[in-house]
BALOBA-1460 file (C-alpha; in Angstrom, 3 decimals):
// residues 84
<rec num="1" residu="x" x="105.968" y="104.348" z="102.688"/>
<rec num="2" residu="x" x="106.501" y="100.646" z="102.308"/>
<rec num="3" residu="x" x="104.644" y="98.026" z="104.308"/>
<rec num="4" residu="x" x="107.812" y="96.862" z="106.089"/>
<rec num="5" residu="x" x="108.636" y="100.350" z="107.355"/>
<rec num="6" residu="x" x="105.055" y="100.862" z="108.538"/>
<rec num="7" residu="x" x="105.103" y="97.511" z="110.293"/>
<rec num="8" residu="x" x="108.438" y="98.213" z="111.977"/>
<rec num="9" residu="x" x="107.200" y="101.656" z="113.073"/>
<rec num="10" residu="x" x="104.149" y="100.033" z="114.669"/>
<rec num="11" residu="x" x="106.282" y="97.401" z="116.393"/>
<rec num="12" residu="x" x="108.726" y="99.998" z="117.730"/>
<rec num="13" residu="x" x="105.797" y="102.170" z="118.846"/>
<rec num="14" residu="x" x="104.088" y="99.255" z="120.585"/>
<rec num="15" residu="x" x="107.248" y="98.178" z="122.414"/>
<rec num="16" residu="x" x="108.122" y="101.762" z="123.356"/>
<rec num="17" residu="x" x="104.581" y="102.449" z="124.561"/>
<rec num="18" residu="x" x="104.543" y="99.251" z="126.606"/>
<rec num="19" residu="x" x="107.942" y="100.035" z="128.139"/>
<rec num="20" residu="x" x="106.947" y="103.601" z="128.935"/>
<rec num="21" residu="x" x="103.749" y="102.348" z="130.593"/>
<rec num="22" residu="x" x="105.878" y="100.052" z="132.787"/>
<rec num="23" residu="x" x="108.393" y="102.800" z="133.573"/>
<rec num="24" residu="x" x="105.679" y="105.323" z="134.434"/>
<rec num="25" residu="x" x="103.936" y="102.923" z="136.850"/>
<rec num="26" residu="x" x="101.001" y="101.733" z="134.786"/>
<rec num="27" residu="x" x="100.009" y="104.997" z="133.133"/>
<rec num="28" residu="x" x="99.590" y="103.238" z="129.793"/>
<rec num="29" residu="x" x="96.534" y="103.550" z="127.553"/>
<rec num="30" residu="x" x="96.027" y="99.972" z="126.353"/>
<rec num="31" residu="x" x="97.543" y="98.352" z="123.269"/>
<rec num="32" residu="x" x="96.438" y="100.874" z="120.627"/>
<rec num="33" residu="x" x="96.937" y="103.820" z="122.956"/>
<rec num="34" residu="x" x="100.447" y="102.614" z="123.745"/>
<rec num="35" residu="x" x="101.251" y="102.325" z="120.032"/>
<rec num="36" residu="x" x="100.114" y="105.912" z="119.530"/>
<rec num="37" residu="x" x="102.037" y="107.097" z="122.611"/>
<rec num="38" residu="x" x="105.163" y="105.295" z="121.351"/>
<rec num="39" residu="x" x="104.919" y="106.784" z="117.866"/>
<rec num="40" residu="x" x="104.195" y="110.299" z="119.154"/>
<rec num="41" residu="x" x="106.945" y="109.848" z="121.736"/>
<rec num="42" residu="x" x="109.411" y="108.906" z="119.016"/>
<rec num="43" residu="x" x="108.399" y="112.016" z="117.075"/>
<rec num="44" residu="x" x="108.756" y="114.148" z="120.218"/>
<rec num="45" residu="x" x="112.187" y="112.690" z="120.964"/>
<rec num="46" residu="x" x="113.167" y="113.206" z="117.330"/>
<rec num="47" residu="x" x="112.484" y="116.905" z="117.766"/>
<rec num="48" residu="x" x="114.010" y="117.374" z="121.208"/>
<rec num="49" residu="x" x="117.152" y="115.211" z="121.161"/>
<rec num="50" residu="x" x="118.891" y="116.711" z="118.098"/>
<rec num="51" residu="x" x="118.330" y="120.195" z="119.515"/>
<rec num="52" residu="x" x="120.067" y="119.092" z="122.722"/>
<rec num="53" residu="x" x="122.868" y="117.342" z="120.826"/>
<rec num="54" residu="x" x="121.877" y="113.878" z="122.091"/>
<rec num="55" residu="x" x="122.154" y="110.913" z="119.721"/>
<rec num="56" residu="x" x="121.400" y="107.256" z="120.476"/>
<rec num="57" residu="x" x="122.764" y="105.747" z="117.264"/>
<rec num="58" residu="x" x="121.007" y="103.575" z="114.719"/>
<rec num="59" residu="x" x="119.307" y="100.221" z="114.594"/>
<rec num="60" residu="x" x="116.214" y="98.676" z="116.127"/>
<rec num="61" residu="x" x="117.411" y="98.855" z="119.752"/>
<rec num="62" residu="x" x="118.323" y="102.528" z="119.404"/>
<rec num="63" residu="x" x="114.929" y="103.241" z="117.815"/>
<rec num="64" residu="x" x="113.124" y="101.545" z="120.694"/>
<rec num="65" residu="x" x="115.258" y="103.413" z="123.250"/>
<rec num="66" residu="x" x="114.666" y="106.715" z="121.464"/>
<rec num="67" residu="x" x="110.910" y="106.152" z="121.235"/>
<rec num="68" residu="x" x="110.687" y="104.951" z="124.845"/>
<rec num="69" residu="x" x="112.397" y="108.038" z="126.217"/>
<rec num="70" residu="x" x="110.098" y="110.243" z="124.145"/>
<rec num="71" residu="x" x="107.032" y="108.263" z="125.268"/>
<rec num="72" residu="x" x="108.050" y="108.575" z="128.932"/>
<rec num="73" residu="x" x="108.366" y="112.336" z="128.469"/>
<rec num="74" residu="x" x="104.953" y="112.380" z="126.793"/>
<rec num="75" residu="x" x="103.327" y="110.319" z="129.574"/>
<rec num="76" residu="x" x="104.872" y="112.627" z="132.165"/>
<rec num="77" residu="x" x="103.417" y="115.683" z="130.417"/>
<rec num="78" residu="x" x="100.010" y="113.997" z="130.071"/>
<rec num="79" residu="x" x="100.138" y="113.134" z="133.789"/>
<rec num="80" residu="x" x="100.794" y="116.768" z="134.660"/>
<rec num="81" residu="x" x="97.898" y="117.914" z="132.484"/>
<rec num="82" residu="x" x="95.544" y="115.347" z="134.046"/>
<rec num="83" residu="x" x="96.377" y="116.593" z="137.565"/>
<rec num="84" residu="x" x="95.677" y="120.204" z="136.636"/>
């Protein structure tokens, strides 16, 4: 993995985690937690969306959208587990 791809993955994860924290009413985990949530959310969306036949396209905006949707799903699941 090259440095540029690692850096872009961290940036996309940070933006997606921040956006998902805003969408889910402040359920974020801080800067590093949001990066992790964004990266894991992107991985989760990468598994779920192709199985459902949903594609968001390519590029940076599509990557952020993809990761944000996955991070929102992840934060929702974490919220359900916390309540239980």
